[in-house]
N, C-alpha and C positions, 0 to 999 in steps of 0.2 A: 504494500500500500504506500503510495507516495507520501512523503512528509507533509506536503502541502495540504493534504486532506486532514491530517491531524491538526495542522495550524488553523484550518477553518473551524474545526471542532473547538479548539481553544478560544477562538474569537467569539463563537456562539456562547461558550461558557462565560466569558468576561461580560458580554452584553446581556446575556440571560440572567446573570446574577443581579444586574440592575433592575431587570424586569420583575424579579421575584422578591428582592430583599425588603421592599417597603412594607410587606406584610408583617415583618418583625420590628419595624421602626415607627409604626403609627403613633404610639404614645409619645415618643421623644419628639417627633415632628410636630405633633399637635401642640405640645407644651412650648417648644421653642418658637414656633411661628404664631402662637396665640390663636389657634383655630380649634374647632372641635375634631374629635376623632373621625366622625363621618366626613368632614371636609378634608381631612388628611387622607382618608381613604379614596377620595376623588383623584388624588395624584396617581393612583393605580389605574383609574379610568383614563387619565390623561395619557399615560403610556399606551394603553390599549387603543385609544383613539388615533394616536400617531401611527401605530402599526396598522390599524384598520384602513387608513388612507394610503399609507406608504407602500404596502405590499403589492397591490395591483398596479398602482401608478408607476413606481420605480421599476417594477418588473418589465414594464413595456418601454419606459423612457430610456432605459439603459441597454436595450437589446443590442445596439450597435456600438456600445462603448467597449474599449479594452477592459477586460474583466478585472485585471489588477488595478487599473485606474479607478474603476467604480468602487471596488472594495476599499481601497485606500481613502477615497473621498468620503465614503460613508463612515469609516472609522474615525477620520479626522473630525468630522462634524459631531459625531457621537461623543468624542473626548471633550471637545469644546463645550458641548451642552452640559456635560457633567461638571466641568470646572466652573462654569457659570452658575450651575445649581448649587455647588458647594459654597460659593462665595456670596450668594444673594441672601439678604435677610427678609425677602419679600415672598409671600406665598404665591402671588400671581406670577411672578417671574419664574419661580420654581415650577409652577404648573406648565408654563410655556416651554421651558427647557426639557421637561419630561416628554412633552408631545414631540418636540423637534428630535430629541434623541431616539425616540421610538420610531419616528418616520424613517430615519436612515437605517436603523436596526432592521426594519422590515425590508428595506432595499438590500441590505447585506444578506439577509436570508435568501431572497430571490436569486441574487447573483451567485452566492456561495453554492446553492443547489446545482445550478447549471455548471459552475466551475468544477465542482467535485465529480460530477458525472463525466465531464469532458476529460478528466485526468486519468481515468481508469478504463479498462476494457469492459465490454457489455456484461460479462459474467461477474463483475465485481461492483456493479453499481449499487446494489442493495447494501453491501458492506460499507461502501464509501459513505452513503447517505446515513447509515446507522451511526457512523463515527461523527459526522457533522451534527446530526440531530441529537446524538448522545451528549453533546456539549450542554444542552439545556437540561437534560436529566441530571448530569453531574452538578450543574448549577443549583438544581433543586435539593440535592443531597448535601453538597458542600458549600456552595456559594450563599445560599439562603441563610443557614445558621451562622456561617462565618460573618456575613454582613450584619447579622443581628448582634453578634458578639462585639464586632468592631463598633457598631453604633452605641452599644451599652457602655463601652469603655472610652471611646474617643469621640462620641457624639455621632449623629447621623451624617454630619458633613464628612467625617472620617471615612465612612462607608462609601460616600460618593467619590472621594479622592482615591480610595482603593480600586474602585471600578475603573476610574480614568487611567490609573497606572497599569492595571491589567490589560486594558484596551490598547494602551501605547505599546506594550510588549507584543500583543497580537499584531499590531500594525507593522512592527519590525519583521515579524514572521511572515506576514503576507508579502511584504516588499521583497524578501529574500527567497521565497519559495514558489510564489505564484507566477507562472509564465506571463510575459507581456504580450501585446498584440491583440488585434480584434478577432472576434469569433468568425469562423468561416461562413461564407454567404449561405451555404446549404444548411448550416446549423441554426440560422436565424429564423425564428417563427414569423409567420405573416400575421399582421394585426387582424385582417379580415377573417382569416381562418380561426384565430383565437376567439374573436367575438362570436362567430357563428357557433362555436362549441357551447357557448353559454345558453343557447336556445333550448337545451335539454332540460325539461322540468324536473327530472329525477335528480339532476345535479343540484338544483335549488332545494329540493327536499333534503339532500345530503347536507347542504350548507345549513339548513334549519336545524338538523340534528346536531351538527357541530356547535352551533351557537347556543342552543338550549342546554346541551350537556355541559358545555364549558361554563355557562352562566350558573348552572346548578352547583357546580363544584366551586367556582370562584366566589359566589356570594357568601359561602361559609368560610372558605380559606382566607379571604381578605380581612376578616375580622376575627381570625382564630386567636391572635395574640391577646387582644382585650377579653375575648371570651374565656381564655385560659386563666387570666389574672383576675378579672373583675367578677366573673360568674362562677368559675370552678374553684377560685381561691388559691390557685398555684402561685408561688413567688415568681417574680419577673425573671429570675435566674434560670428558671425551668424552660422558658419560652424557646431559646435556641435548640435545646435538646428535643423538645416536642416537635418543632418545625423540622429538625433533622430526621426524626422518626417518620414524619409525614413524607419527607423526601425518599427515605428508604422504601416506604410503601409505594410511592409513585414509581420508583425504579423497578420494583418487583412487578407492579401492575402492568407497566408498559412492556416489560420483558415477556410476561405471560401473554399479553394481548398480541404482541408481535408474532409469537409462535403460532397463534391460532387465527390470526386475521385473514390469511389466505384460504385455509381449509374450512373454517367455520366462522365467517364474518358476522352473520346475524346471531349466531349463538354467543359470540363474544360480546356483541352489542347488548343482547338481552341480559346476560350476566352482569356486565358492567353497569348498565343503567338501573336495573333493579337493585343492585348493590348500592348504588349512589342514593336511591330513594330510601332504602332501609336504613343506611348509615345516617342519613340526614335526619330522619325521624328519631332515631335513637339519640342523636346529639341534642336535638331539641328537647326531648323528654328527660335526658340525663345530664344536662349541661352543668348541674351543680355537683356532680360526682366526679372528682378529679381523676381518679384512676380510670374510670370508664371513659372520660373525655380523652385521655392520653391514648388509650387503645383505639378509640374511634377515629382519632386523628390519623393514626397509621392506616386504618382501613379506608378512610376517606381518600387518602392518596392512592391506595392500591386500586380501588374500584373506579375512582375518578379518572385515572390515567390509562386504565386497561383498554378503553375504547379508542384512544387516540390513533393507534396504527390502522384501525379499520376506517376511521374518518378520512385519513390521508390516502390510503391505498384505494378506497372506493372512488375518490375524486379522479385518480389516475385512470381507473377503468372506465368511468363514465365519460371522461373527456376525450377518449381516443387518443389521436396523435397531437391534438391541440391542447397541450397541458400547461403551458407557461402561465397564461392568464387564469385558467381554472384553478391552478394551485395557488396563485396569488390571492384570488377571491376566497379560497378556503382559509388562508391565513387571516383574511379579514373577518371571516365568519367566526373563527376562534376568538378574535378580538372584539366582535360584537358581544359575545358572552362575557369576556373579561371586562368590558365597559359596563354592560347592563347589570352584571352581578353585584359589584360594589355599590352601584347607584341605587339599586333596589334595596340592598341591605342598609344603606345609609338612610333611605326614606323610612324604613321600619324602625331603626334606632332613634332617629329624630322624632318619630311619632310616639316614642315612649314605650315601645314594645319589648325592649331589652335585646341583649345579644342572642339569646336562644331563638329569636324570631328569624334570624338569618338562615338558620338550618331548616326552618319550616318553608321558607322561600325556596331553598335548595331542593327540598323534597317535591315542591310543586313544579319547579322547572324540570326536575328529573322525570316526573310523571308525564309532562308534556313531551319530553324527549322520547319516552316509551311509545306514545301515540304515533310520533313521526316514524319510529323504527318499524312499527306494525304496518304503517302505510307503505314504507319503502319495501318491506318484505312482500307485501301484496302486489306491488307493481314490478317486482323483479322479473327480468326476462322480457319485458316489453320493449319494442323497438323505439328508439328516440325519433321524434319528428324531424330533427335536424339530421338529414341523411349524411352519413359518413363521419359524424362527429362522435358517435359512440356505438359500440357493438350491440347487437340485438340481445345477447345474453351477457350478463356481467361476468367477466372472467376474473381470475386472480392476476391482476395486471402487473403490479410491481411487488418486489419483495417487501414483506411487512417491515414497517419502519422506514421505508424509502421516502416517505413524504416529510413535510416539515411538521415537527411536533411543537405546538405552541400551547402555553397556559397550563 
C-alpha cells in the first residue's frame, strides 16, 4: 500500500478529531464564551453545515485541479480557520471558523477519495479506502478523548491548537507523498452524467436513511458529556474515558457492519437501526444510573456506526458509474443528520425537558429510519427511471467501507 494512502488517513484523523472533539468540550466552551450549552452545541451544527455544502460543491469544482494542489489548499484553509478559532474571544467568529473549516474538510474528503483510488490497483481499492476512512474511526477512539483531555487541562483553545499542529504535519505528508499533476481526461467525470444519476428516487431514499440514522445517533452523542455529568452524576474526569469507550464501540460496530454490508445489507440495517432505537430508549429511561449510562454509551457507538458501511456502499451501487456527485451528496446527507440532531436536542433542552429528552428524540429518529429501511427493502430490485445510471438489481458494488464514513 503506498505511503500516500496512509498520509491521507492521517489527514482525515487530524481533521476528524476537530469534527468530533467538541462533544467533550461543550461545558468549557459555554463557560468561556458566556453562552448556554445548547448554543455551544450549535458549533457542532456549524461544522456539519460547512460539510453539508462543501462536499458536493468542492467535489465538482475541483474535478480538474491537480489533486495535490487541492488537498494542500484545503488543509491550509483548515489550519487557518482553527488558528483563528483558537484566538477569537467571540462566539460568532468561532461559529464562522467552524463552518469554513468544515467546508474545506468536506472538499478534502472528496479529493482524498479519488486520490487514494487512483494510487492503487483495482483489487486494492477497498483496502485503500478503508485506510482513508479509518482515519475518522481512529479519531473517534483516540482523537475525541485526547481532545477532551487537552481541553480539560489546557482549555478548549489548546485542543484547537493541537488540531492545527496535527493538520500542519499532515500537510507536510501530503506535499511529500502525493503525486502532482492533473487527473487524466478519461478519469474526469462529466457534470451532466453526474447530475443525471441523481434522478434515481431510490438514491434519495438512501440519503433519507443516512440523514435520519445519523440524526438519531448525533442528537444523543452531542450532549453525552453534560448528560454524563449533570444527569448521571459522573465526575467530569470520567467524560474522556466514556467518550473513548463510545469510540471503541463505534470501531467494533463499523468493523462488524463492514463485514456484513455486502452479503447482508438490509439485515445489517435492521440490526443497527433497531439497536439504535432500543439503546436510545434505554438511555432515556436510565439516564440517572451511571453504570448503565456508561454501558449504553458503548452500545450506542456500536449500533450507531454499524450501519455506516451499508449507507456508503449502497450509494455506490445505486449511482452506477456516476459516483462522484452521488457520494458527495451522501456526505451531505450525513451532515444533515449531524446538523439536525444537535439542533433538535438543543430545542428540547431549552424547553426545559432535560438531557434525557435527547435520547427520546434519538429513538424517534431511529424509528423513522426503520420506516425508510422497510420502504427501501420493498423497492429493491426495481429499475431506476434514469436509464443507465443504476442497475436494475442492487449488487454489492464496492467493498464494504469503501465509501466515506462520516459522523
